[in-house]
C-alpha positions in Angstrom: 0.0 0.0 0.0 1.1 3.6 -0.7 2.8 5.0 2.3 5.2 7.6 0.8 4.7 11.3 1.0 4.2 11.3 -2.7 0.8 9.6 -2.3 -0.9 12.9 -2.2 -4.6 13.3 -2.8 -6.5 15.2 -5.5 -9.6 17.1 -4.5 -12.6 18.1 -6.7 -12.3 21.5 -4.8 -10.1 22.9 -2.1 -12.7 25.5 -1.0 -16.3 24.5 -0.2 -18.7 27.3 0.4 -22.3 27.6 1.6 -23.8 30.9 0.6 -26.3 32.5 2.9 -27.9 29.9 5.2 -30.7 30.5 7.7 -29.5 29.9 11.2 -30.6 26.7 12.9 -31.8 25.2 9.6 -29.5 22.7 7.9 -27.9 23.4 4.6 -28.2 21.4 1.4 -25.6 18.7 1.2 -22.4 19.4 -0.7 -19.9 16.8 -1.8 -16.2 16.6 -2.1 -14.5 14.0 -4.3 -11.2 12.7 -3.1 -9.2 10.9 -5.7 -6.1 8.6 -5.6 -4.4 9.3 -8.9 -1.5 6.8 -8.2 -1.2 3.2 -9.2 -1.2 1.8 -5.6 -3.7 1.9 -2.7 -3.5 5.0 -0.5 -4.4 4.9 3.2 -5.6 8.1 4.6 -4.5 7.8 8.2 -7.1 10.5 9.3 -9.8 12.7 8.0 -10.5 15.3 10.7 -12.7 18.4 10.8 -10.4 20.8 12.5 -13.0 22.6 14.5 -14.8 19.5 15.6 -18.4 20.3 16.5 -17.7 23.9 17.2 -18.4 25.7 13.9 -21.6 23.9 12.7 -20.1 21.7 10.0 -20.8 17.9 9.7 -19.0 15.3 7.6 -19.9 11.9 6.2 -16.7 10.2 4.9 -17.4 7.4 2.5 -20.6 6.4 4.2 -19.5 7.0 7.8 -21.1 10.0 9.5 -18.3 11.4 11.7 -16.1 14.5 12.0 -13.1 12.2 12.7 -12.5 9.1 10.5 -9.3 7.0 10.4 -7.6 4.6 8.1 -9.6 5.3 5.0 -8.4 3.3 2.0 -8.7 4.5 -1.7 -7.7 1.9 -4.3 -5.5 3.0 -7.2 -7.1 5.3 -9.7 -10.2 5.4 -7.5 -12.0 7.9 -5.3 -14.2 8.4 -2.3 -16.9 11.0 -1.6 -17.2 13.2 1.5 -20.6 14.8 2.1 -20.6 18.1 4.0 -23.5 19.9 5.7 -23.6 23.0 7.8 -26.0 24.4 10.4 -25.3 27.8 12.0 -26.5 28.7 15.4 -29.0 31.5 16.1 -27.5 34.6 17.5 -30.3 37.1 17.7 -28.3 39.6 15.7 -29.2 41.3 12.5 -25.8 41.2 10.8 -24.4 38.4 8.6 -22.7 35.4 10.1 -19.6 33.7 8.9 -18.3 30.3 9.9 -15.0 28.8 8.8 -13.3 25.5 9.2 -11.2 23.0 7.3 -11.0 19.3 6.7 -7.5 18.0 7.4 -6.3 14.9 5.5 -3.1 13.1 6.6 -1.3 10.4 4.6 1.7 9.6 6.7 3.7 12.9 7.0 1.7 14.6 4.3 -1.0 17.0 5.4 -3.6 18.5 3.0 -6.5 20.8 3.7 -9.9 21.7 2.2 -11.3 24.9 3.5 -14.9 25.3 4.5 -16.9 28.5 4.8 -20.5 29.3 5.4 -22.3 32.6 5.3 -25.5 32.8 7.4 -28.3 35.1 8.5 -30.4 35.0 11.6 -34.1 35.3 10.9 -37.6 35.5 12.4 -39.5 32.3 12.1 -43.2 32.6 11.1 -45.0 29.3 11.7 -48.5 30.2 12.8 -51.5 32.5 12.3 -51.0 36.2 12.7 -53.8 36.9 15.1 -53.0 40.5 16.0 -51.9 43.6 14.2 -48.3 43.1 13.4 -45.3 44.9 11.8 -42.5 43.1 10.1 -39.3 45.2 10.2 -36.2 45.1 8.1 -33.8 44.3 11.0 -33.8 40.6 10.1 -35.4 38.5 7.3 -38.6 36.5 7.9 -38.9 32.9 7.1 -42.4 31.5 6.6 -42.0 27.8 7.2 -45.6 26.7 6.7 -48.6 28.7 5.5 -49.1 31.8 7.6 -52.5 33.4 7.8 -53.4 37.0 8.7 -56.7 36.7 10.5 -59.8 38.7 9.6 -59.8 42.1 11.1 -56.0 42.1 11.6 -53.4 44.1 9.6 -49.9 42.9 8.7 -47.6 45.8 7.7 -44.2 45.0 6.1 -41.7 47.8 6.3 -39.4 48.9 3.4 -36.3 46.8 2.9 -37.7 43.7 4.5 -37.0 40.3 3.0 -39.6 37.5 3.4 -38.5 34.0 2.5 -40.8 31.0 2.1 -40.1 27.3 2.6 -41.3 24.7 0.0 -45.1 24.7 -0.1 -45.4 27.6 2.3 -47.4 30.8 1.5 -49.0 33.8 3.0 -52.8 33.9 3.2 -54.5 37.2 4.1 -58.0 37.3 5.4 -57.4 40.7 7.1 -55.3 43.4 5.5 -51.8 43.4 4.0 -49.7 46.6 3.7 -46.4 46.2 1.9 -44.7 49.6 2.4 -41.6 49.4 0.2 -39.7 52.2 -1.4 -37.7 52.5 -4.6 -34.5 52.4 -2.6 -35.7 49.6 -0.3 -38.3 47.3 -1.9 -39.8 44.4 0.0 -38.8 41.0 -1.4 -40.8 37.8 -1.4 -39.1 34.6 -2.6 -38.1 31.0 -1.8 -35.7 30.0 0.9 -33.3 28.2 -1.4 -30.6 30.8 -1.7 -28.0 28.9 -3.7 -27.3 30.6 -7.1 -28.7 27.5 -8.9 -32.2 28.3 -7.5 -32.2 32.0 -8.3 -34.6 31.6 -11.3 -36.4 28.3 -10.4 -40.2 28.7 -10.2 -42.6 26.8 -7.9 -40.4 27.2 -4.8 -43.4 28.4 -2.6 -47.1 28.9 -2.9 -47.5 32.7 -3.2 -49.6 35.4 -1.6 -53.4 34.9 -1.4 -55.7 37.8 -0.6 -58.9 36.1 0.3 -62.3 37.5 -0.7 -63.2 39.8 2.2 -59.7 41.1 2.5 -60.0 44.8 1.8 -57.7 47.9 1.4 -54.6 45.8 0.7 -51.7 47.8 -0.5 -48.5 46.5 -2.1 -46.0 49.1 -3.2 -42.4 48.6 -4.3 -42.3 44.8 -4.0 -40.5 42.0 -5.8 -42.4 38.7 -5.9 -40.6 35.8 -7.6 -40.2 32.1 -8.0 -43.6 30.9 -6.6 -46.4 28.9 -8.0 -48.8 31.9 -8.2 -47.3 35.2 -7.2 -50.4 37.0 -6.2 -53.9 35.5 -5.9 -56.6 38.2 -5.4 -59.9 36.8 -4.4 -61.1 33.2 -3.5 -64.1 31.3 -4.7 -64.8 29.8 -1.3 -65.2 33.1 0.4 -68.0 35.6 -0.2 -67.5 39.1 -1.3 -64.3 40.3 -3.0 -60.7 41.4 -2.3 -59.5 44.9 -3.0 -55.9 45.8 -3.8 -53.8 48.8 -4.8 -50.7 47.4 -6.5 -47.9 49.7 -7.5 -44.2 49.7 -8.5 -44.1 45.9 -8.2 -42.2 43.2 -10.1 -43.9 39.7 -10.3 -41.8 37.2 -12.2 -40.9 33.6 -12.8 -44.0 31.7 -11.6 -45.0 28.2 -12.5 -48.7 29.0 -12.8 -49.6 32.6 -12.8 -48.2 36.0 -11.9 -51.6 37.5 -10.9 -54.6 35.2 -10.5 -57.7 37.4 -9.7 -61.3 36.3 -9.2 -64.3 38.7 -8.7 -62.2 41.3 -7.1 -60.9 44.9 -7.4 -57.4 45.9 -8.4 -56.0 49.2 -9.3 -52.4 48.9 -10.5 -49.7 51.0 -12.0 -46.0 50.7 -12.7 -46.1 47.0 -12.5 -44.1 44.3 -14.4 -45.6 40.8 -14.6 -43.3 38.6 -16.6 -42.0 35.2 -17.6 -44.6 32.7 -16.2 -45.2 29.1 -17.3 -48.9 29.7 -17.9 -50.5 33.1 -17.3 -48.8 36.4 -16.5 -52.2 37.7 -15.4 -55.7 36.0 -15.4 -58.7 38.2 -14.4 -61.6 35.8 -13.9 -65.2 35.7 -12.7 -65.7 39.3 -13.4 -64.5 42.1 -11.1 -63.2 45.6 -11.4 -59.6 46.0 -12.7 -57.6 49.0 -13.7 -54.0 48.8 -14.9 -52.0 51.9 -15.9 -48.4 52.0 -17.3 -47.9 48.3 -16.7 -45.9 45.7 -18.6 -47.2 42.2 -19.1 -44.4 40.3 -20.9 -44.1 36.5 -21.2 -40.9 35.1 -22.6 -40.9 32.0 -20.4 -38.0 29.9 -21.7 -37.8 26.7 -19.7 -37.5 24.1 -22.5 -37.9 21.2 -20.1 -41.5 22.3 -19.4 -42.4 22.3 -23.0 -43.7 25.1 -25.3 -46.0 27.6 -23.6 -49.5 27.3 -24.9 -51.4 29.9 -22.9 -51.8 33.7 -23.3 -50.0 36.4 -21.3 -53.3 38.0 -20.3 -56.7 36.3 -19.9 -59.9 38.2 -19.1 -63.1 36.3 -18.5 -66.3 36.8 -16.6 -66.7 33.1 -15.7 -64.7 30.2 -14.3 -65.2 26.5 -14.6 -64.4 24.3 -11.6 -62.3 21.5 -13.0 -63.2 19.2 -10.2 -67.0 19.6 -10.1 -67.6 21.0 -13.6 -69.6 23.8 -12.1 -69.5 27.0 -14.2 -69.4 30.2 -12.1 -70.4 33.4 -13.8 -69.7 37.0 -12.6 -70.0 40.6 -13.8 -67.0 42.2 -15.3 -67.8 45.8 -14.4 -64.5 46.9 -16.0 -61.1 45.7 -17.1 -59.2 48.8 -18.2 -55.6 49.0 -19.6 -54.1 52.4 -20.2 -50.6 53.0 -21.6 -49.8 49.3 -21.1 -47.7 46.7 -23.0 -49.1 43.1 -23.3 -46.7 40.9 -25.2 -44.7 37.8 -25.3 -43.2 35.2 -27.7 -46.5 33.7 -28.9 -48.6 34.9 -31.8 -51.5 35.8 -29.6 -51.0 37.0 -26.0 -54.5 38.1 -25.2 -57.6 35.9 -24.6 -61.1 37.4 -24.0 -63.7 34.8 -23.0 -67.1 36.0 -21.9 -70.4 34.4 -20.8 -73.5 36.3 -22.0 -75.1 35.7 -18.6 -72.7 38.1 -17.0 -71.8 41.7 -17.6 -68.9 42.5 -19.9 -66.9 45.7 -20.0 -63.3 46.1 -21.0 -61.2 48.8 -22.7 -57.6 48.9 -24.0 -56.5 52.5 -24.5 -53.2 53.5 -26.1 -51.6 50.1 -25.4 -49.4 47.7 -27.3 -50.9 44.3 -27.6 -49.4 41.2 -29.2 -52.3 39.8 -31.2 -52.2 38.3 -34.7 -53.7 40.1 -37.7 -56.4 37.4 -37.7 -57.4 38.3 -34.1 -61.1 39.3 -34.3 -61.9 42.5 -32.4 -65.5 41.5 -31.6 -66.0 44.8 -29.9 -63.8 47.3 -31.7 -64.9 50.1 -29.4 -63.0 48.4 -26.6 -59.7 48.9 -28.4 -58.7 52.6 -28.7 -55.6 53.6 -30.6 -53.8 50.4 -29.8 -50.6 49.1 -31.4 -51.0 45.4 -32.5 -48.6 42.7 -33.5 -45.5 44.9 -33.2 -42.3 44.0 -31.3 -42.0 46.5 -28.4 -38.2 46.1 -28.6 -37.3 45.4 -25.0 -33.6 45.6 -24.2 -33.3 41.9 -23.1 -36.6 40.2 -22.6 -35.2 36.7 -22.1 -33.1 37.9 -19.2 -35.8 39.9 -17.7 -34.9 43.4 -18.8 -38.1 45.0 -20.1 -36.9 48.5 -20.5 -37.4 49.9 -24.0 -34.7 50.1 -26.7 -34.1 53.4 -28.3 -36.0 52.2 -31.5 -39.1 51.0 -29.6 -42.5 52.0 -31.1 -43.8 52.2 -27.5 -41.7 55.3 -26.9 -43.7 58.6 -26.4 -46.9 56.9 -27.5 -48.8 57.0 -24.3 -51.7 59.2 -23.4 -50.6 62.2 -21.3 -53.7 62.1 -19.2 -52.7 58.8 -17.6 -49.0 59.9 -17.3 -50.0 62.9 -15.3 -51.8 60.7 -12.8 -48.7 58.6 -12.4 -45.9 61.0 -13.4 -42.9 58.8 -12.5 -42.1 55.3 -13.7 -41.1 52.2 -11.7 -37.5 53.5 -11.5 -38.6 57.0 -10.4 -38.0 58.5 -13.8 -40.3 61.3 -14.9 -42.8 60.5 -17.6 -43.7 64.0 -18.4 -40.4 65.6 -19.1 -39.8 64.5 -22.7 -41.9 64.3 -25.9 -44.4 62.0 -24.4 -45.0 59.1 -22.0 -43.8 55.7 -23.0 -46.0 52.6 -22.8 -45.4 50.2 -20.0 -43.7 50.5 -16.6 -40.4 52.0 -17.9 -39.8 55.4 -19.3 -36.8 55.8 -21.6 -35.1 59.1 -21.5 -32.6 59.6 -24.4 -29.3 61.1 -23.4 
């Protein structure tokens, strides 16, 4: 067997990192491959975690869970795997945490090391109903581990700069009132709790925010909602009445089902970007009262493993069929208004209007760009005023999520000034009324 100092080991990496863990919650498992590149068996006399149990790291060496393992043999031209996990202890402090350690390998007199480092963050665990008026501050992030519910008659206020993370299958249900009070400098972020770079654009990591029918005066301003199943559901069939929401300066992106899924409710929205969703960017169903100004609905969902997208960016209907019971519910669409908006994507048709004559129908697209084919029948031409149809809006980089307008965009300066004066700055706090005219969508391009 190899015993000389030249029987050194080769490692798949000499520096293993865990990027941003939540304290007291175990990390994903990482692996280290240790290879014997010689032509004789190597005996590793010891594999030892230098800090023992002090720094939160754990080892499994070739199937043996221990931070100290001895006399590990690797046949010639073969390898073993070491699995590494980390759990950082809670500190009650708001700042980031850093834990460091190393794995020490000894083959006779030869010592080799693999460095370990973990960055962590203490957090506030949310694991139950919110039964009193509450304020979530930006001192530490919040982790919703199961579904959290804001009880009827109660208000949850989330301060600017707060980050809210959700574990798999977790969500936020609001029966009372939700106030998201972000700012341009400090938006409020809602996303999954898998913080590794590989998960940064993975949808369906959590269940989204549900505003139940009966939840009124909800406000979401300067928020980022991403990587859920449905980003924002407004209204529920099983509850009577409707939900009401003012939604502004908000980005909803990368969902597996829908960005906004609204039923028989009221929404007034401006400066919003709803983008890149497996099925529907926005579905307005069972009637309701909806007003969208200077918003961008753009679907360039590009996950080839999920198949080609077959649904429209924007769906508006005054009915909904329960797929389980087959019951057809019909409501009144008192209005669905879109002013100075962009509705587009990578399909020929990105708008579906489907109405039941038993319910009221009222919709209007005014000075908006809509991706609809030349064969799309405008069954109610009076509901489309000075629209641009079937023209590429020329976003800077739609497949990477940049929906600002290129200098050659037809959407530049085309908007109606009346709406721009109501909402005079865009989602990036750029003035809409200081150049030749307001641009369509959430972003105003100012030429230098």
